[in-house]
N, C-alpha and C positions, 0 to 999 in steps of 0.2 A: 504494500500500500504506500503510495506516495501522495503528497499534497503540495500545492503551489505555495511557496513561502517567499516573502519579500524581505531581503536583508539589506541593511543600510549601515555604512561605516559611521560609527559614533565618534571616534577620535583615533589619532595615531600617537603612540607612546614613544618618546625619544629615550632609548635605553642608555647607550654609552657613545661617547664621541671618539672618533679616530685619533684625536689629539690627546686623549687621556692616556698617559703612559702606564697607568696602573691596570689598564684593561687589555693589555696584550703582553705576550711573553716574547722576549728577544731570543732567537736561536741562531747560532752561527754554525755553519757546516761548510767545509772546504773553502773557508775564507769569505763566504757569502752570508750576510746578516739578513735575517727575515723577521718580520713582525707578525706573529701568529695570534689572531684573535680567537678566544674561546667562545663557544656557543653560550648565549644568555639562557639561564634557567629561569622558568616562570612558574609561579603558583598563584592560584586564584581562589579567593574566599567569597563570603557573602558581601563584604563591603570594600575589599581592597584587592589589588593585583600587586604581586611582588616580582621584581626582576633582580637576578643575582648575577653579577659579573665575577671576575677573578678576585677582586678585593672590595667591591662596592655593592651596597644594597640600595635599591630604590623601591619605594612604596607609593602606589598611586591610588586615588579614589576610584573605585570601580564604576561609579555612576557618572562622574564628571571628567575623569581622566586627569584631574589635578594632582601634581606631585606633592605628597605629604611628607616624604622623608627621603633623604639621600645621604649616605655616609659610609664610612669604613668602621669595622668593628674593633680595630686596635690602632694605636699610634704606629704609623709606618705601614699598616695594612697586613693582614694575614690572608692566605688563600682560602677562599670560600668554596665549599663543595656542593651544598644542597640547601634548599629552602622549603618551607611548608607553612601554609596558612592554617592555623588551628581555629576551626570554625566553632565558636561557642555561641550560647543562646543570645547574649547581649552584645558581643564584640568579637572581632577577629584579633588573634594574636599571631605573631610571626616568629617561627623558629628558624635559626640560621646555624648550619653545621660547617665546621672548618677542617682543614687538612690535618691539624695537630690535635684533633679530638675536642676542640672547644665547642660549647653549645651556648648560643645566645637566644633568649626569648624576649621579643620586643612587644610592647603594649602601647595603645593609644592614650594620649592625654588631650586636654583642651588646646594645648599649644603645639601638638605634633606627636612624635613617638619617642619613647625612652626604652632603654634596656632594663627590663624588670629583673632578669636573672642572667647570670654568667657563671658557667661551671665547666668542668672538664670531665670527659669520659674517664672512668677508672682505668681503662686499658690504654688510653692515649692513641688508639688507632684512628685513622681518618673516619669522619662520619660520612657514610655513603648513601643512606636512605632514611626517610622519615615516613611515619604513618600516624594519623591522629584521628581521634573520635572523642568528642566532648572535651573534658579536661585532660584526657590521657594523650601522651605523645610517646610513640614507640621509636627507638633510635637504633639503627643498625650501623655498626662500625666494622671496618676491615672487610675481609672476604673469608669464605669457607676454606679456601686454599691456604691463606697465609695467617689466619687468626683474626679474632675480633669477638663481637658479641651483639646480641639483640636484647635491649633492655626497655623497661616501661618506666616513664617519668610522669610526674604530676606537674602540669604546666602552670598551675597556680603557685606552687611552692618552689619550682625549679629543682626538685629532688627526685631520686628514684622512688618508685612505689615499693614500700618494704614488703608488701604481701605478694609481690610478683617474683617470678623466677628469671634467672639469666639464661637466655637461649643461645644456641650457636648462630653465627652470622649467616646471611644468605645473600643471594644476588639481588632479589627484589621481593617485596612483600606488601600485604594489605592488612590493616588492623580492623577487625570486626569484633570489638571487645566482648569477651576476653580472649578471642581467638586470633592467632596470627596465621595467615595463609601465605606461606613462603615458597619461593622457587629457589632451587639450588644455584650454586655459582656457575658461571659460564663453563661449559664443558662437562658439567655434572647436573644436567637438567632433571629435576625431580620436584614433586609437590609434597610439601609437608604442612600439616595443620596442627598447630600447637595450642594448648591452653596455657596462657602465660601466667595464670594465677595458680595453676597446679604443677606446671612443668611437664605435663603429660603430652606425648605425641599421639594424637588421636587418629590421624590419617597419614599414610606414607605411600605415595605413588611414584615409583622410580621409572627411569628410562622413558621420559617424555620427549617429544619432538616439537619444535616450534612453539614452545609454551610461553605465554605472557600472562600477566596478572594485573587487574585494575580494580 
């Protein structure tokens, strides 16, 4: 079944400028210097859209396209890896993950956005994926091949949920609380469904082909 729908461009978001030295990596090979831009990662919530570059975070109003925040998460900048809009009942929060295992949770104020919580993953592996539902934020670090973990955090407090279990890392996952639907690392595609409150593996389906999860 298909229906005719009319789409209209609402606004265009300016992410990063080619003149911004923090948003590209300089690589030299055989005496040739190249400026390599990384793809912009985007996450969208009920009220905001987040754009994540190499070192810069931008938050826009989802309705008007107005830029509400632009900044780096440390003096001198640290490489950012992943972002997630935590959609709560009354507001959107923004989670930012970093290469060295740092986690930032940003929240709105009347004057803009502030960092409500800043913490480190206990294993200091790079944060590679987020999943959220309500106040809960699941954080995946590292990879199944090289080590890491998948842990559950309270976005209000910026602390791990003490009643939850630490799970092995994965390639990608979805949080449907209290369950984690995870697919294995690249080259080891398999589906695992965990209960993060009991640590129990409830479903294990190995040897999948072309699997993705949303």
